C-alpha positions as CSV (number, residue, x, y, z in Angstrom):
1,M,156.4,22.0,30.0
2,A,152.9,22.6,31.4
3,R,152.2,25.7,33.4
4,R,151.5,25.2,37.1
5,F,149.2,27.2,39.3
6,Y,148.4,28.1,42.9
7,Y,144.9,28.7,44.2
8,D,143.7,30.5,47.3
9,T,141.1,28.8,49.5
10,G,140.8,31.9,51.7
11,E,142.6,30.1,54.5
12,E,145.7,29.0,52.6
13,K,147.4,29.1,49.3
14,I,147.8,25.6,47.7
15,G,150.1,24.6,44.9
16,P,151.7,24.4,42.6
17,I,149.3,22.1,40.7
18,S,148.8,21.4,37.0
19,G,146.2,23.1,34.9
20,E,144.5,19.8,34.5
21,E,144.3,19.4,38.3
22,L,142.9,22.9,38.6
23,L,140.2,22.1,36.1
24,R,139.4,18.8,37.9
25,L,139.0,20.8,41.2
26,R,136.7,23.2,39.5
27,A,134.6,20.5,37.9
28,S,134.3,18.6,41.2
29,G,133.2,21.8,43.0
30,E,136.2,21.9,45.3
31,I,137.0,25.3,44.0
32,A,134.6,27.8,42.4
33,N,134.8,30.1,39.4
34,D,135.6,33.0,41.7
35,T,138.5,31.3,43.4
36,W,141.7,33.3,43.1
37,V,144.5,31.6,41.1
38,R,147.9,32.6,39.8
39,S,150.4,30.8,37.6
40,E,153.6,29.6,39.2
41,N,155.7,32.3,37.4
42,S,153.4,35.2,38.2
43,Q,152.6,37.3,41.2
44,T,149.2,38.4,39.8
45,W,146.2,36.7,41.3
46,R,143.0,36.5,39.2
47,P,139.6,34.7,39.5
48,M,139.5,31.2,38.1
49,H,136.9,32.2,35.5
50,S,139.4,34.5,33.8
51,V,142.0,31.8,33.3
52,N,142.0,30.2,29.8
53,L,144.2,27.2,30.2
54,R,144.3,26.5,26.4
55,E,145.5,30.1,25.8
56,E,148.0,29.9,28.6
57,E,149.5,26.7,27.3
58,E,149.6,28.1,23.7
59,E,151.4,31.2,24.9
60,L,153.9,29.0,26.8
61,R,154.6,27.0,23.6
62,N,154.6,30.0,21.2
63,P,155.3,33.2,23.1
64,S,154.7,36.5,21.2
65,L,157.7,38.4,20.0
66,I,156.9,41.3,22.3
67,K,156.8,39.0,25.4
68,L,160.1,37.4,24.3
69,L,161.7,40.9,23.9
70,L,160.4,42.0,27.3
71,K,161.6,38.9,28.9
72,H,165.1,38.9,27.5
73,A,165.9,42.6,26.8
74,S,165.8,45.7,28.8
75,W,163.6,48.6,27.9
76,S,166.6,50.8,27.0
77,T,167.8,48.1,24.5
78,I,164.3,47.9,22.9
79,I,164.1,51.7,22.7
80,M,167.5,51.9,21.1
81,A,166.7,49.1,18.6
82,V,163.5,50.9,17.6
83,A,165.3,54.3,17.3
84,I,168.0,52.7,15.1
85,G,165.3,51.1,12.9
86,V,163.5,54.4,12.5
87,I,166.7,56.2,11.6
88,L,167.6,53.5,9.0
89,I,164.1,53.7,7.4
90,A,164.4,57.5,7.3
91,L,167.9,57.2,5.6
92,I,166.5,54.7,3.0
93,I,163.5,57.0,2.3
94,G,165.9,60.0,2.0
95,A,168.2,58.2,-0.3
96,V,165.4,57.0,-2.6
97,S,163.9,60.5,-2.7
98,L,167.2,62.0,-3.7
99,L,168.2,59.3,-6.2
100,W,164.8,58.7,-7.9
101,P,165.8,60.7,-11.0
102,L,168.8,58.5,-11.4
103,F,166.6,55.4,-11.2
104,V,164.3,56.8,-13.8
105,V,167.2,57.5,-16.2
106,L,168.6,54.0,-15.7
107,L,165.2,52.5,-16.3
108,A,164.9,54.6,-19.5
109,I,168.3,53.5,-20.7
110,W,167.5,49.8,-20.0
111,L,164.1,50.1,-21.8
112,I,165.7,51.8,-24.8
113,N,168.4,49.1,-24.9
114,K,165.7,46.4,-24.7
115,A,163.8,48.0,-27.6
116,I,166.9,48.3,-29.8
117,H,168.0,44.7,-29.3
């Protein structure tokens, strides 16, 4: 689904219209590069020259993981998941640092067994 936009003429806000229509209006001179626009799902107005429709459509089709997380999860959930991940990594590193002599002995036994047979 294509993103839709509003634009501000200074007298009224018009839209929603398609990105293609927005480009057509700019190409025909009906709106200028400094005309304020916003996407339908945003409250942030920005000048037309800062809108990259190709990038906007690509982001709509393939949103980044961070944007998906922010859209579907609360900050507390994200912070909790990161904290659990950090703790798990610390536990793995701790286990490896404590058990590395055992790994060395097992490797030595395996190598000796390979050499004998």
